[in-house]
N, C-alpha and C positions, 0 to 999 in steps of 0.2 A: 591294333599292328597289321600290317596288311601285307603277307609272301606275297612275293616275284622270285620266278624261275628266270635265270638268267641262262643261254646255251652257247658256247665258247663257238667261235667259227676257227676253221682256217689261218685267215689270214689275221686272227687275234690269237696265236697260238703264241706263246712266249712271252704275254703280255704281263705287265705286273697285275695282282689283285684288282688293289687300293686304283689302281690307271685304269682297269677295265669298269668295272662296279661306277667308278664317275662319271665314266664317257657316257653307259651307257643309261643312267639315270638321270644324268644334267645335274648330279653333284657338282660340289668341286671336291676333287683331292683327299683335304683333311676331312669334311664330312664322309666322307670313304671311307677313312681309317678308323673314325672312330667305329663308324657300325662296326668292322671289323673287329677294333680290340672287345670289344664288349658283348661280341661273341653271336652279332645277329648277320657274321653272313660265315654260309659252310660250302667247302666244295666240296660235290657227290655225299655230302652230307657231316662229309668232316671241317672242325674248325683249324680252318690256316692261315700263317703271318702274313702282315700284307704285304709284304714281296715273294710271295707265293706264284710261282710263274706257270698262269693257266694253260689251259691244254687243250686240243679241239675235240668237240663233245663232251667236255667236260659239262656237269648243273649247277651254278650257280647260282643256292639259293638266299634270297634277301627277307628279313622281318625290319620291315617297313615301319615306323612311327608314323602314327595318327602326326597328320599333316599344323604347323604352328600357322598363326597367322602372320599374315603377310608384316614387318615393321616397314617398311616404308610406305609414307602417308599417300592419300589419295589424291592428284595434282589436276589442277583443269588444262591439260598439258594437249594444245590439239594434234589431232591422229584421223587416218580416215581409215575404218574399217568401211574395209571392200566387201564382204559376209562372213556374216557368224551365227550358229544356231548354240543347240545346247552345251554340242562337245568341247569346238574349237570355234579358232576365229581370226580373218587370215586380214591383217593389216598393214598402211605402210608406211615404212620410217622412214621421217623424212630426216637429210643431211643432219649431222650436227645433234645429232642426237645419242648421246650411251644409250645401251641397249638395257645395264640392270645397276644397281648401287654398288658402285666399289672406291677405291683410293681414292680419293678427289672432285668424290663423285656421291655425291649422299643425299641428293632427292635432283630433281628437273630428269628424269631421264624414263624412259621406254614404260618401264615398272609403275611408275608415277601416274601414267598417264595411264595404262591400263587400268590400275588399282580404282579409276576416276571414271571410268568411260566401263568396263564391263562389270555384271556380277558374280560373276563366277570365273575364279583361277587355279590350276592346281596350286598344290604345295612339294610337287614331286621335287620341285627346283629347288627347295631351299626356302627359308624366308626371306635371301635380296633377291633370288629368282624364280618366284610364285608363274607357273604358266611356260616362261621359256624353253623353245624344242631347239628353240637353233639360235646362232645370233648372226649379224652384221657388225663390219667395224665402223664407228663413230660414225664417221665423213660415209662410208657407202649407204644411199636410199633403197627406197625400195622394200619389195614383200617378204612379209615375216609370216608363217603359222604361229594360232597360238594354242595353249590347249587350254580349255576349261574348266577338265576335270582328271583324278589323276587316272582313268583306267584309258582315256585320251592323248593323254602326256606320253604315258607307255606305248603305245600301241605306233604312236607315231614317232618317238623316240625309236623305237625298233624299225622304222620303215626307214629313217636315215640311216640306222646301220647294214638293213640289206638293198642300198642304194632304189626304195622303189619311192621316195621325194625328189623329184631330181628339179636341182635351179638352176637353173638359166641368167646370165649374169650380161648387161654389155660396158665394154670396157673400151675406150678411146689409149690406143696407145704410141709412142715415138716408137717412129719406121713401118714397115709392110714387112710382115711377114713372107719367108721365101714359099711356103707353101697356105693355099690358100683350109686347107681342112690339119689341123696340126694335137696331136696327145701330146703335153707332158708329162711325164713320171717320172718325177723323182723325189725324194723323201725329205720332209719337213721337219724343223723342229727349233728349237731356245739353240741363238747364236752365240757361239761361246766367249766371244768378246763382246757382248752385251747384251746381255737376258733377260732386256724389253723388247727388244727384236727377235724376229725369223727370220731361217734363210734357209736352205736347201745341205742339209747334213753327212749325208752319208750316210754309215751304219747308224749313227749314232740318232736319227730322224724317226719318225712315222712314215708311212704307203701313202704318199700321194697322189694324184694323179688327178687331171686338167686336160679337157678338151677344150679346143676352138678353132671358131668359125670368122673366115674375113668377108662382115660384110657390104663393105663400105671403104673402098681405096679413098685417103688423098694424097697431098704434096709429099708430106713428111710423114705420114703416121696414119695409123686406120683405126677402124670403129668393129670390134670382134666381137659374135657371141659367146662366152665364155659358160659354158656349161662343169659346173660342182660334180666329180663322180665320190671322192671323201671332203671332208671337212675342216681341212686343217685352219687354225691359227691365222690368217691373213695370208691364206694360202695362194688364190690369185694373181695379189698382189707378185709375193715372193716369187710365183710361177713365171708371169709374165717379166718380170726383173731378169729370173734366174735366163732365159732363152735372149737376152739381150731388149728387149720391147717393152720398159716398165709402161705402168697407168703415168697418162695424162694425170700433172696434179697432184702427183702422190710423193708429197715430201720427203715420207719417211723408208722408199727403198729405186725412190724412181729419181727424178734429178729438176735440176729449174734452168729451163731455158723460154726460147724464142715459142714456143706456143704458149705453157704455162700464162706469157706475159702477154700476149698474144688475145688469146681465149677469156683473160678475165677471171678464169676459176678460182678458186678458193680452196677446194679441195676435191681430190681426185677424182675423174672421172670414173666411175665406180657403180650401178646399176642393176638391182636384181629386179628381174624386167618379168619374170616368167617361175610361176613355181605349177605344178601339179602334183597328183597324192590321189589316191583312193583315202577315202570318208573311213576315218576308228571305226564306225561303229554298219552304216549300211555298206561301206567295199565301195559306196559311187563312184567316181572317176570327177575330179577335181580339176579342174583347171583354174588360172587366173593369171594377169596381164596386166604391168601396168607403166602407164607410157612414162617416157624422160620429164623427169623433172625441169620446169624453166632456165635452170642455171644452163644442164647441160646442152637442154635441144636448145639454145643460145647459141654454147660454143659451137657447136654443129650447124649454125646456120655460117655463121662469122669464118670457119672454115668453107663451106661453100662461096661464101661470098669471093676469094682472094682468088 
């Protein structure tokens, strides 16, 4: 068993215990609930129910079981490894690749590729998500950091919570924002009418903050640099749609218009192009950049020619 102590921050005040544990350990909520029910989770030394509302300063102590072998099979799926050492790897995920197995995607995922390419992956993410610290949507390309052992996974997950893992994206959006610099501070949660979608949901959502900067302007669209402060599901796409500038090519939260037809894009123009964080063991500052892939570069060249 691996003891783990997590401390509740002011921002996490009032979160359910199962949500808190799931988020900070990269478990599913069901996995977190299973640990709580079995008494493997204590709050300030006492067993609490899964719906306990955590308070700032509380110490949540977990007894993590030994990681089981990952069930997904290794598959020879081409992925680019930009860097790796004994603690982590930084990979460039291509568009169209689901990060981990889930309903409808039993294999052919980034996890299957990682199992084939890397010798070690942490087990904290569970059987289906070994090594996965943070995710990218299926049709979003770009940089991800992957943990190769449990200690690194926990440290990297802590960095995500403390905003020490900096993630920058490039997004082409419909229209041109009124200001060159902006911040979107609007809670994101499940859409009440369609549970497969996310939306800005007022008090029912979780705090979500996104910064953006206009990098280039075109006739009827703009290229933005976007920084994730928080990391809610589909956050960038939801936030940009919320302010009236949806991502070009986004079928879920955007629109189907002339830009989509003329660019020839078959997916949303969203790319995680820069990633920086202190190394989980040495503390050395790590920084990586990933150029735009060919389909997005071609879309930009088409805009420049008009």
